[in-house]
Structure formats: structure tokens, C-alpha cells
N, C-alpha and C positions, 0 to 999 in steps of 0.2 A: 967385235964392239957394237952390240945391240943397237937399234935406231933408237932415235927418242919419240917415245908417243905423244902424240898430242891430244890433250882433252878434249880441246872446241877446236872448231874448224875455223878458218881463216876468214875473214869478215868479205864478203864481198863487194862493199860499196868502198871506192876509192876514197883516200883521205891523205893529207899531209903530214908525213911522221914529223915527229919534233927534231928540230937540231941542237937538243942540249939534254941533260940527262932525266930522265922522266919515272914516275913509280909505275908498278903493275897496277892496270886497273882490278887485277884480281886478290892479289896478297898484297899489295903495296913495295915490292921490293925494288929499291933503284936498282934501273936497268940505263945502258948505252943508248945513244940514241938510234945506233946502226942496230939492234935487237929486234929483233920481229917473234921470238917464242922467250916468254919468262924463264930464267936458266933456274928458280928455286920451284915454280910450281908446274911447268910446263905447258903453261896456257898462250896462245897466241892472242897477240898483241891486238887489241880492236883499239886502234887510234881514235874512233868516233868517240869512246868512253874516256879518254883521256880529259881530264881538268886542266885546260892551261891556265898558267897563272895569268892572272888579271893585271892589269898595269894599274899602279897605285895612284889614286886621284888625288892630289894636292888640293887642298880648300883655297878657292879664289880669296886674295886679299880683298878684303872690305875697305869699299872708298872711305876716303878720308870725312870725316864731319865735317859738312859745311856750317857756316854759319847761321846761328839760329834765324827762323824769318822775324823779322820787325813786328812787333805787336801792332794792329790794327788800331788808328785813332777814329777819334770821333768824327762823322762826318758834320763838319763846321760850314756856316754860313759864309759865301764867298761874295764880298764886296765887289768884285770886278764883275760878276756876273750881273750882280744887283745893278750896276750901274749902267751897263750895257742893256740891261731890259729895261730899265727906267728910262733911257735915252729913246729906245727903240717905240717905247709905249708913246711917250710925248712926241715925235714924230709922227708916229701912226694917227694921236688923238689929234693933231694938228693938219693932218693931210684929211682926213676925214670930217674934218669942220667945213675945209675951205671948199671940198668936191660935194659933202653930202649935206650940209649946215647941220644946225647944232640937233636936231631929233635923229635924224639918219648917222649922226655921230654916235650918239648915243647907244642905237641899236648895236652900230659896228662893233664897235668898243666892248658892250655886252656878250654879243657874238665871240668877240676874241676869248673873254675870260670863259666864258662857259667852254668854248669847244678845246681851249688849253687844258683847262679844269678836267675834261674828261679825257685828254689825251694822256693827264699826270697821271688819273687812276687806271686806265689800261695799261699804261708803259709800266707803272710800278708791278702791278700785276705779272707782267711778260718778262721782266729782269728780278723778281722775286725780293722786290723792298718788302721788307715788312712793314703793314698799316697802310696798302695800298689805298682804302676808302677815306682815311684820314690825311692823306696826302691829296686826294682829291678835293674832299671837302674843305680843307684849309685854303688850296687855292682857287676854289669858290669864293669863299668867304673874304680871306688877306691875300689874294692876289699877288698884290706886288711884293709881297716880301715871302709867301711860302712857293710860288712860282719859280723864283729864281733860286730859292735854296733846293728845291728838288733838283734842277738843273744841277747844280753842285752836286746832290746826293746820289745821282742816277749814275756817275761816274764811278764812285765806289762802292758798290751794291753788298759788301760785306764789312762796311763800316756802321756800326751802330750809329742813332740818333735818337737820344732819349728823350730829348723838347718833346719831339712827334709820336714818335713810336714806344715811349713807354707804357707799362699797363694801368690804363685809369681806373682810378678809386671809386666807389660806390659815389661820392659827391661830384667827382668830373663827370661821368656819365649821367647824373640826373642835370645836371646844368648843360651838358650837350644838348640832352633832348628837348629839355623846356628852350634852347635857343633854336634847333630844329624846327619845333612847333612853330614858335613866334614867324619864324622864316616863312615859313612854307604859309602860315595864314595871310602872310603881308603880301606875300607873291600872290595867294588865290583873291586877295582883295583889290589889289592893281591890276589883275586880269580884268575879273568881272564888273566892278564900279569905276576903274579907270584912277586915276591920280586925283589928289584931294581937289577942290575947287582954290583958287589963286584969292 
């Protein structure tokens, strides 16, 4: 019996032979797990060239859809916050009048309005509330209404507030500009000429 001629040398790298039948890398003949030379093409089996069957990946089940998020409502005026702020305002006015007098109370209460309006402007910018300038100016002119409203508004920065934040038309912009001019002129007259004589 003639010896079997091997056409390719056996691989030098050590690899783990398969534990189940496998196709020959050279000719595709199905071979037993103990076979080291292909019976069809007489090629030494290089186990590093075998294509191992990859485990089948099953798709992960998709999570069940949860309830749809509730649509955001409008940022509404809070009467509870309004009456709380009004009570604190009356208490501060009474205390400042009793300790500072009438003139000192005017300065103290005006400083509270100015400081809180500046805070509204910067806080609205920080929390990305739309139209921070309108909130700040509105708080300056109508403090007792706009300041409590902003305190309620900042709790839901994603909810819209169309009354304050809606896009202004050309007529509203002109009226607002005229109002600002009269306010600045009145403030300058009060600063340089003092209050009108009684």
C-alpha cells in the first residue's frame, strides 16, 4: 500500500480541533471531527482556517410601549402663590413703614421690586424660559401680578404661557416702545427735578 502523499504541510500553530463534523477548508468535503487530512483532496487540515458556526443571535424583544406622555398644559396663574406674595408684601410694607418711616419704606419697597425684577430676568434666562425680558419688565411694571405668575411659571419651564410669551405684533411693539419712553422720561424727571411741589 502506497503511503498517502500530503500536498500541504501540517500547520505549526496549535488550534483546537472541532468536536463535530466540519467541511474541508480546501475542497469542502465533510470530514469527521477526528480527521486531520482530507480524504478527498489529501490536504492537511489547518484548523485555523475553519469557519466555526456562529451562534444565531435572536432579536431582543422590544419593550412594551408605555403610556404616551401627557401633553403639556399652559403655565397658568397661581392664586395660592399670588396671595402668599401679597401677604408677604403687606407684611414687609408694614414693617418697613414702622421702622424706616414713610420715605424709607418707599425706598425699601422700590428696592424689593427692582431687585426681584432683575432676578426674574436672569432666572428666566438661566432656566431657558421664553421671553425673559418681557418677564423682567412685566415684573417691574406690574410686580404684584407678574412676579407671582413667574414664580408659578418657573416650576414648568416647558409649558407655554401665551399671554406673556406670544409673538408681539407691530402695534404691540409700538405701544410697548412708547410706554418705555414715557417711563424713562418720567424716571429722569424724578431724578433730576425731584417730585412735583405739593
